[in-house]
VEXDREN-2710 file (C-alpha; in Angstrom, 1 decimal):
% VEXDREN-2710
k/r/px/py/pz
1/UNK/12.0/11.7/1.0
2/UNK/11.4/11.6/-3.3
3/UNK/10.0/14.8/-4.2
4/UNK/8.5/13.2/-7.5
5/UNK/5.3/14.2/-7.0
6/UNK/3.4/17.0/-9.3
7/UNK/1.0/19.1/-8.3
8/UNK/-2.5/19.1/-9.9
9/UNK/-5.1/21.8/-9.3
10/UNK/-8.5/22.1/-11.0
11/UNK/-8.0/20.8/-14.8
12/UNK/-9.8/19.3/-17.3
13/UNK/-9.5/15.3/-17.8
14/UNK/-7.1/15.6/-20.8
15/UNK/-5.0/17.8/-18.9
16/UNK/-4.3/16.2/-16.0
17/UNK/-3.3/12.9/-18.1
18/UNK/-0.7/15.3/-19.6
19/UNK/0.8/16.5/-16.5
20/UNK/1.2/12.8/-15.7
21/UNK/2.6/12.1/-18.9
22/UNK/0.0/9.2/-20.4
23/UNK/1.8/7.0/-22.4
24/UNK/4.6/5.6/-20.2
25/UNK/4.3/2.1/-18.8
26/UNK/4.0/3.6/-15.2
27/UNK/1.6/6.2/-16.2
28/UNK/-1.4/7.2/-14.0
29/UNK/-4.9/6.1/-16.2
30/UNK/-8.0/7.4/-15.5
31/UNK/-10.9/4.9/-17.4
32/UNK/-14.4/5.5/-16.9
33/UNK/-16.6/2.7/-16.2
34/UNK/-20.1/2.3/-17.3
35/UNK/-22.4/0.3/-15.2
36/UNK/-20.7/-2.7/-14.1
37/UNK/-22.9/-5.4/-13.4
38/UNK/-23.3/-7.0/-9.6
39/UNK/-24.6/-9.5/-7.8
40/UNK/-27.0/-9.9/-4.9
41/UNK/-25.9/-13.3/-4.0
42/UNK/-23.7/-16.2/-4.6
43/UNK/-24.7/-18.3/-7.3
44/UNK/-27.5/-21.2/-6.6
45/UNK/-26.4/-24.5/-6.8
46/UNK/-26.6/-25.9/-10.0
47/UNK/-25.8/-22.1/-11.6
48/UNK/-23.0/-21.0/-13.6
49/UNK/-21.2/-18.0/-12.4
50/UNK/-22.7/-14.5/-13.3
51/UNK/-26.1/-16.3/-14.3
52/UNK/-27.9/-14.3/-11.1
53/UNK/-26.4/-11.0/-12.0
54/UNK/-28.9/-7.8/-12.1
55/UNK/-27.3/-4.4/-13.1
56/UNK/-26.5/-2.0/-10.5
57/UNK/-29.2/1.1/-9.8
58/UNK/-28.3/4.1/-11.1
59/UNK/-25.4/5.3/-13.7
60/UNK/-22.0/4.5/-12.1
61/UNK/-19.1/5.9/-13.3
62/UNK/-15.8/5.4/-11.9
63/UNK/-12.6/7.7/-12.4
64/UNK/-10.4/5.2/-10.7
65/UNK/-6.6/6.2/-11.4
66/UNK/-5.0/2.9/-13.1
67/UNK/-1.2/1.7/-13.6
68/UNK/-0.2/0.1/-16.6
69/UNK/1.8/-3.3/-15.9
70/UNK/5.0/-3.6/-17.4
71/UNK/5.1/-5.9/-20.7
72/UNK/1.5/-6.7/-20.9
73/UNK/-0.1/-3.1/-21.0
74/UNK/-2.9/-4.3/-18.4
75/UNK/-4.8/-1.7/-16.8
76/UNK/-4.4/-2.2/-12.7
77/UNK/-6.4/-0.1/-10.2
78/UNK/-4.0/1.8/-8.2
79/UNK/-6.2/1.1/-5.3
80/UNK/-5.8/-2.9/-4.5
81/UNK/-8.4/-4.9/-2.3
82/UNK/-6.0/-6.9/0.5
83/UNK/-8.7/-9.4/1.4
84/UNK/-6.9/-10.5/4.8
85/UNK/-9.3/-9.1/7.0
86/UNK/-12.6/-10.0/5.8
87/UNK/-15.8/-10.0/7.2
88/UNK/-16.8/-13.7/8.5
89/UNK/-20.1/-13.7/6.6
90/UNK/-20.0/-14.1/3.0
91/UNK/-22.6/-11.7/2.1
92/UNK/-20.6/-9.3/3.7
93/UNK/-17.9/-10.1/1.5
94/UNK/-19.9/-10.3/-1.9
95/UNK/-21.0/-6.7/-1.0
96/UNK/-17.8/-5.4/-0.5
97/UNK/-16.1/-7.0/-3.6
98/UNK/-18.9/-6.2/-5.8
99/UNK/-19.1/-2.5/-4.8
100/UNK/-15.2/-2.1/-5.6
101/UNK/-15.8/-3.7/-8.8
102/UNK/-18.4/-1.6/-9.8
103/UNK/-16.2/1.5/-8.7
104/UNK/-13.0/0.4/-10.9
105/UNK/-10.8/-1.9/-8.3
106/UNK/-9.8/-4.6/-10.3
107/UNK/-6.6/-6.2/-8.2
108/UNK/-7.6/-8.4/-5.0
109/UNK/-5.0/-10.1/-3.0
110/UNK/-5.6/-13.1/-0.7
111/UNK/-3.5/-15.9/0.5
112/UNK/-3.6/-19.4/2.1
113/UNK/-2.5/-18.7/5.5
114/UNK/-5.7/-15.5/5.6
115/UNK/-8.6/-16.0/7.5
116/UNK/-7.5/-19.2/9.1
117/UNK/-7.2/-20.9/5.8
118/UNK/-10.3/-19.6/4.7
119/UNK/-9.7/-16.5/2.9
120/UNK/-9.1/-18.0/-0.6
121/UNK/-12.0/-19.5/-0.4
122/UNK/-14.3/-16.2/0.3
123/UNK/-12.3/-14.4/-2.1
124/UNK/-13.2/-17.2/-4.5
125/UNK/-16.8/-17.2/-3.9
126/UNK/-17.0/-13.4/-4.1
127/UNK/-15.2/-12.9/-7.5
128/UNK/-16.4/-16.2/-9.6
129/UNK/-19.7/-14.2/-9.6
130/UNK/-18.1/-11.6/-12.2
131/UNK/-16.6/-12.1/-15.6
132/UNK/-13.1/-13.6/-14.9
133/UNK/-11.4/-10.7/-17.5
134/UNK/-12.8/-8.1/-14.8
135/UNK/-10.5/-8.6/-12.1
136/UNK/-6.9/-9.7/-11.2
137/UNK/-6.4/-11.9/-8.3
138/UNK/-3.2/-12.6/-6.4
139/UNK/-2.5/-15.3/-3.7
140/UNK/0.6/-16.7/-2.4
141/UNK/2.8/-19.5/-1.5
142/UNK/2.9/-19.6/2.2
143/UNK/4.7/-22.5/3.1
144/UNK/6.4/-20.5/6.2
145/UNK/6.1/-23.5/8.1
146/UNK/9.0/-25.7/8.0
147/UNK/6.5/-28.7/7.6
148/UNK/5.4/-27.4/4.1
149/UNK/8.9/-27.3/3.0
150/UNK/8.6/-30.4/0.5
151/UNK/8.0/-30.2/-3.0
152/UNK/4.8/-32.5/-2.6
153/UNK/3.3/-30.3/0.3
154/UNK/4.0/-27.0/-1.4
155/UNK/2.4/-28.1/-4.9
156/UNK/-0.6/-29.0/-3.0
157/UNK/-0.9/-25.2/-1.4
158/UNK/-0.3/-24.4/-5.2
159/UNK/-3.1/-26.7/-6.6
160/UNK/-5.3/-25.5/-3.7
161/UNK/-5.4/-22.0/-4.3
162/UNK/-6.9/-22.6/-8.1
163/UNK/-9.6/-24.7/-6.4
164/UNK/-10.5/-22.2/-3.8
165/UNK/-10.0/-19.2/-6.1
166/UNK/-12.3/-21.0/-8.8
167/UNK/-10.0/-20.0/-11.6
168/UNK/-8.0/-21.8/-13.7
169/UNK/-5.1/-19.3/-13.8
170/UNK/-3.6/-16.8/-11.4
171/UNK/-3.0/-13.2/-12.1
172/UNK/0.1/-12.7/-9.4
173/UNK/1.8/-15.5/-7.6
174/UNK/3.9/-14.2/-5.1
175/UNK/6.5/-16.0/-2.9
176/UNK/5.2/-15.3/0.7
177/UNK/7.0/-13.3/3.1
178/UNK/10.9/-14.0/2.4
179/UNK/13.3/-12.4/4.7
180/UNK/12.6/-13.9/7.8
181/UNK/15.0/-16.7/8.5
182/UNK/17.4/-15.2/6.1
183/UNK/18.9/-17.2/2.8
184/UNK/18.8/-20.4/4.4
185/UNK/15.0/-20.1/5.1
186/UNK/14.7/-19.0/1.1
187/UNK/16.5/-21.9/0.0
188/UNK/14.8/-24.6/2.1
189/UNK/11.0/-23.0/1.2
190/UNK/12.2/-22.3/-2.6
191/UNK/15.7/-23.6/-4.0
192/UNK/16.6/-26.7/-2.9
193/UNK/13.2/-28.4/-3.2
194/UNK/13.0/-27.1/-6.9
195/UNK/9.6/-25.2/-6.2
196/UNK/10.9/-22.1/-7.7
197/UNK/11.7/-23.9/-11.3
198/UNK/8.6/-25.4/-10.7
199/UNK/6.5/-21.8/-10.4
200/UNK/8.9/-20.7/-13.1
201/UNK/7.6/-23.3/-15.5
202/UNK/4.3/-22.8/-14.3
203/UNK/4.5/-19.3/-15.3
204/UNK/5.9/-20.5/-18.7
205/UNK/2.5/-22.7/-19.6
206/UNK/0.8/-19.7/-18.4
207/UNK/-1.1/-20.9/-15.1
208/UNK/1.1/-17.8/-13.2
209/UNK/1.0/-14.8/-15.6
210/UNK/3.3/-12.9/-13.2
211/UNK/5.6/-13.9/-10.7
212/UNK/6.9/-12.2/-7.8
213/UNK/7.6/-12.1/-4.0
214/UNK/6.8/-10.2/-1.1
215/UNK/9.4/-9.3/1.7
216/UNK/9.9/-8.4/5.1
217/UNK/13.1/-9.2/7.2
218/UNK/16.8/-9.9/6.4
219/UNK/17.8/-7.5/3.3
220/UNK/20.5/-9.9/2.0
221/UNK/17.3/-12.4/1.0
222/UNK/15.8/-9.2/-1.1
223/UNK/19.0/-8.4/-2.6
224/UNK/20.0/-12.2/-3.7
225/UNK/16.5/-12.6/-4.9
226/UNK/17.3/-9.1/-7.3
227/UNK/21.2/-9.9/-8.2
228/UNK/19.5/-13.0/-9.7
229/UNK/16.8/-11.1/-11.2
230/UNK/18.2/-12.1/-15.0
231/UNK/17.6/-15.7/-14.0
232/UNK/14.1/-15.2/-12.3
233/UNK/12.8/-11.8/-13.9
234/UNK/10.0/-10.8/-11.4
235/UNK/7.3/-9.6/-12.6
236/UNK/6.2/-7.4/-9.4
237/UNK/7.8/-7.4/-5.7
238/UNK/5.4/-6.6/-2.5
239/UNK/7.2/-4.4/-0.1
240/UNK/6.0/-2.6/2.9
241/UNK/6.7/1.3/2.3
242/UNK/4.7/4.2/3.9
243/UNK/5.7/7.5/4.8
244/UNK/7.1/6.3/8.0
245/UNK/9.0/3.2/7.1
246/UNK/10.4/5.4/4.0
247/UNK/13.3/6.5/6.3
248/UNK/12.7/5.4/9.6
249/UNK/11.9/1.6/9.3
250/UNK/15.5/0.6/10.8
251/UNK/14.7/2.6/14.2
252/UNK/11.3/1.3/15.0
253/UNK/9.6/-1.2/17.4
254/UNK/12.9/-2.7/18.0
255/UNK/13.1/-4.5/14.8
256/UNK/16.3/-6.5/14.4
257/UNK/19.1/-6.0/12.2
258/UNK/18.8/-6.4/8.7
259/UNK/15.9/-4.3/7.6
260/UNK/15.8/-2.0/5.3
261/UNK/14.3/1.2/5.1
262/UNK/11.5/1.2/2.1
263/UNK/13.4/4.4/0.3
264/UNK/16.2/1.6/-0.4
265/UNK/13.9/-1.0/-1.1
266/UNK/11.9/1.1/-3.9
267/UNK/14.6/2.3/-4.9
268/UNK/16.5/-1.1/-5.9
269/UNK/13.1/-1.8/-7.7
270/UNK/13.0/1.3/-9.5
271/UNK/16.3/1.1/-11.0
272/UNK/15.3/-2.8/-12.5
273/UNK/12.5/-1.6/-13.9
274/UNK/10.3/-3.8/-11.3
275/UNK/6.9/-2.6/-10.4
276/UNK/6.1/-2.5/-6.4
277/UNK/3.0/-3.7/-5.1
278/UNK/2.4/-1.9/-1.4
279/UNK/1.6/-3.4/1.6
280/UNK/1.3/-1.5/5.0
281/UNK/0.6/1.7/3.1
282/UNK/-0.8/3.3/6.7
283/UNK/1.6/1.0/9.1
284/UNK/-1.5/-1.2/10.4
285/UNK/-3.6/1.7/10.6
286/UNK/-1.2/3.6/12.8
287/UNK/-1.0/6.4/10.3
288/UNK/-4.9/6.8/10.0
289/UNK/-5.0/7.3/13.8
290/UNK/-2.3/10.2/14.5
291/UNK/-2.0/12.5/17.7
292/UNK/-4.1/15.6/17.5
293/UNK/-1.7/18.3/16.3
294/UNK/-0.3/15.9/14.0
295/UNK/-4.0/15.5/12.6
296/UNK/-4.6/19.7/13.1
297/UNK/-1.2/20.3/10.9
298/UNK/-2.4/18.3/8.2
299/UNK/-6.2/19.9/8.3
300/UNK/-4.2/23.1/7.9
301/UNK/-2.7/21.9/4.5
302/UNK/-5.3/19.8/3.3
303/UNK/-8.7/20.8/5.2
304/UNK/-10.8/18.1/3.9
305/UNK/-7.9/15.0/3.8
306/UNK/-8.0/12.4/6.6
307/UNK/-4.9/10.9/7.7
308/UNK/-5.7/8.1/6.2
309/UNK/-6.0/9.5/2.7
310/UNK/-2.8/11.4/3.1
311/UNK/-0.9/7.8/3.7
312/UNK/-2.2/6.6/0.7
313/UNK/-1.9/10.0/-1.4
314/UNK/1.8/9.8/-0.4
315/UNK/2.7/6.2/-1.3
316/UNK/0.5/6.1/-4.7
317/UNK/2.4/9.2/-6.2
318/UNK/5.4/6.9/-6.8
319/UNK/5.3/6.3/-10.2
320/UNK/6.7/2.7/-10.1
321/UNK/3.7/1.6/-7.8
322/UNK/1.6/-0.7/-9.7
323/UNK/-1.2/-0.9/-6.5
324/UNK/-1.4/0.0/-3.4
325/UNK/-3.2/-2.6/-0.9
326/UNK/-5.9/-1.7/1.6
327/UNK/-7.9/-4.4/4.0
328/UNK/-11.2/-2.8/3.7
329/UNK/-13.5/-4.9/5.4
330/UNK/-16.4/-2.3/6.1
331/UNK/-17.8/0.1/3.7
332/UNK/-17.0/2.8/5.0
333/UNK/-13.3/2.4/4.5
334/UNK/-13.9/1.1/0.7
335/UNK/-16.0/4.3/-0.1
336/UNK/-13.4/6.5/1.3
337/UNK/-10.5/4.8/-0.2
338/UNK/-12.3/4.7/-3.7
339/UNK/-12.8/8.6/-3.1
340/UNK/-8.8/9.0/-2.7
341/UNK/-8.0/7.2/-5.8
342/UNK/-10.7/8.2/-8.2
343/UNK/-8.7/10.1/-9.0
344/UNK/-5.6/10.3/-7.5
345/UNK/-4.1/13.5/-6.7
346/UNK/-1.1/13.0/-6.2
347/UNK/1.4/14.8/-3.4
348/UNK/2.7/18.0/-3.9
349/UNK/6.6/19.0/-3.3
350/UNK/5.4/21.0/0.0
351/UNK/3.1/17.9/1.0
352/UNK/6.0/15.5/1.0
353/UNK/7.9/18.1/3.3
354/UNK/5.1/18.0/5.8
355/UNK/4.9/14.2/5.9
356/UNK/8.8/14.1/6.0
357/UNK/8.9/16.4/8.9
358/UNK/5.6/14.5/10.6
359/UNK/7.6/11.3/9.9
360/UNK/10.8/12.6/11.9
361/UNK/8.4/13.5/14.7
362/UNK/6.7/10.1/14.7
363/UNK/10.1/8.0/14.5
364/UNK/10.9/9.2/18.2
365/UNK/7.7/8.2/19.7
366/UNK/8.5/4.8/22.0
367/UNK/5.7/3.0/20.0
368/UNK/6.0/-1.1/18.7
369/UNK/6.5/-1.6/15.2
370/UNK/3.2/-4.3/15.1
371/UNK/1.5/-3.4/11.9
372/UNK/-1.8/-5.9/13.4
373/UNK/-1.5/-8.3/11.0
374/UNK/-2.1/-11.2/13.4
375/UNK/0.5/-13.7/11.8
376/UNK/1.5/-14.3/15.3
377/UNK/-1.9/-15.8/16.0
378/UNK/-3.1/-17.3/17.7
379/UNK/-1.0/-17.5/20.7
380/UNK/-1.2/-20.8/22.3
381/UNK/-1.6/-19.2/25.8
382/UNK/-4.4/-17.3/25.1
383/UNK/-2.6/-13.6/24.6
384/UNK/-3.8/-10.8/22.2
385/UNK/-0.6/-9.9/21.2
386/UNK/-1.6/-7.4/18.4
387/UNK/-4.5/-6.2/21.1
388/UNK/-2.1/-5.3/23.7
389/UNK/0.3/-3.7/21.1
390/UNK/-2.5/-1.5/19.5
391/UNK/-3.4/-0.4/23.1
392/UNK/0.0/0.3/24.2
393/UNK/0.7/2.1/20.9
394/UNK/-2.4/4.2/21.2
395/UNK/-1.5/5.3/24.5
396/UNK/2.0/6.8/23.8
397/UNK/0.7/8.6/20.4
398/UNK/-2.3/10.2/22.6
399/UNK/0.3/11.0/25.5
400/UNK/-1.1/8.9/27.8
401/UNK/1.4/6.9/28.7
402/UNK/2.8/7.4/32.3
403/UNK/6.6/6.9/31.2
404/UNK/9.4/7.9/30.5
405/UNK/9.2/10.2/33.2
406/UNK/8.4/8.5/36.7
407/UNK/9.2/11.5/38.5
408/UNK/6.9/13.6/36.7
409/UNK/4.0/15.1/39.5
410/UNK/0.9/13.5/37.1
411/UNK/3.1/10.3/36.9
412/UNK/0.6/8.5/39.3
413/UNK/-2.7/9.2/38.0
414/UNK/-1.2/8.5/34.4
415/UNK/-0.4/4.9/35.6
416/UNK/-4.0/4.3/37.3
417/UNK/-5.4/5.9/34.5
418/UNK/-3.4/4.1/32.1
419/UNK/-4.1/0.6/34.0
420/UNK/-7.7/0.9/34.4
421/UNK/-7.9/1.5/30.5
422/UNK/-5.9/-1.4/30.0
423/UNK/-7.9/-3.8/32.1
424/UNK/-10.8/-2.4/30.6
425/UNK/-10.0/-3.3/27.0
426/UNK/-8.1/-6.2/27.1
427/UNK/-9.7/-9.3/28.9
428/UNK/-7.9/-10.6/31.5
429/UNK/-7.1/-14.2/29.7
430/UNK/-5.9/-12.2/26.8
431/UNK/-3.2/-10.0/28.6
432/UNK/0.6/-9.6/28.6
433/UNK/0.9/-11.0/31.9
434/UNK/-0.3/-14.7/30.1
435/UNK/3.2/-14.6/27.9
436/UNK/5.1/-17.5/28.8
437/UNK/8.1/-16.4/26.6
438/UNK/7.8/-19.7/24.5
439/UNK/8.8/-18.0/21.2
440/UNK/6.8/-19.5/18.8
441/UNK/5.7/-16.0/17.8
442/UNK/9.1/-15.0/16.7
443/UNK/9.4/-17.3/14.0
444/UNK/5.6/-15.8/12.8
445/UNK/6.1/-12.0/13.1
446/UNK/7.3/-10.6/9.5
447/UNK/8.1/-7.2/11.3
448/UNK/10.7/-9.5/13.3
449/UNK/9.9/-8.1/16.9
450/UNK/11.0/-9.4/20.1
451/UNK/7.4/-10.2/21.0
452/UNK/8.2/-11.4/24.2
453/UNK/10.3/-8.5/25.5
454/UNK/7.4/-6.5/24.4
455/UNK/5.1/-8.1/26.6
456/UNK/7.7/-8.0/29.6
457/UNK/7.6/-4.3/29.2
458/UNK/3.6/-4.3/29.1
459/UNK/3.6/-6.5/32.3
460/UNK/6.1/-3.9/33.9
461/UNK/4.0/-1.2/33.1
462/UNK/1.1/-2.9/34.3
463/UNK/2.7/-2.9/37.9
464/UNK/3.8/0.5/38.2
465/UNK/0.3/1.2/39.9
466/UNK/-1.9/-1.3/41.9
END
């Protein structure tokens, strides 16, 4: 784990900026934001966006930490809003977006496939109520399904994003989830059909301001895209990075060979001067729900920091991270994250050493490497795949799993308790035993988990005690 974080004690704003080396392309920047306007509802029919704006009550000042986009000088909030898990009610989405913007967040990440295809629309409704120069929107070419590989189908998806987001340019556009299926998949989705050439032309025309890709899976794809950076000139790359996946991505959750640790991914980008957008900084929330002993270690080191704050601070302390995505569908999560990044207090060497020890311990746990992204859903047989895995992982972390020692004196008691809790948490129609091993989920999982194999394991566990 890198020890490139600087200790920040009490200091004034100028000292803080000087300690972080303000002026470099990747320096952290603090910007004070005076009251930013917000909206109480979506525009009424016939209104122009922004007509129903009313000022916020009180005098809001944001100390959000920003990073500077290479080549353009744009200031991007180090906390990015991942829109994948939005509330269903548009008013609730509006409220979260308004509050985030008012407190300095200006990067919003969505995709055509999120929210059953409705996420871009909800994001567009919320953001379009604000001046266009107040936010940066990121969306993706989500043509993972082979039926969408034709140039015409993919171009239609691209054009629909503009309509749903209500924009005439997209700030950050990504080739979505490359790596799964290897180089043949990459060529089918983007190269052989001429789609990537088209997107490069769209960047030249200004309809795409920054072009990049998000990566999961076979590292050969990641390396090929970077080896050809002289041709494509990637503006940014989105990777999964957290203090556990830094060194242990290859060992966790039954992932297939070909995956790469985040240390390698970040290191390659760093050498090429390509900034990273970070997804899964808390690994699907698992790093926010740690065991009691780990929580206690963190508390002793920094009594006011939650496990989530530890995870965010570690990621954001890396200087070539442009923004750190967090899926914030509840106001309390948004407020806590804003507090973490306003301003960011970078990790110290001591902090990094503690997290390295914690990661080493966590890597030995027999958890399933699911990040609850729900790309695998819906299951045509009704199995709640992320729900089943989340229940199992929580039992592992909390020490409630009856395995691995079936000869332990408390094995039967733990088995019975586990089964009762499982039946209470997961409806009968959504349990692991409904899995038919069809394999459809395997093609969708960005973590490349052997999902049916894990489901079989869960089924066997529920048979341990009748």
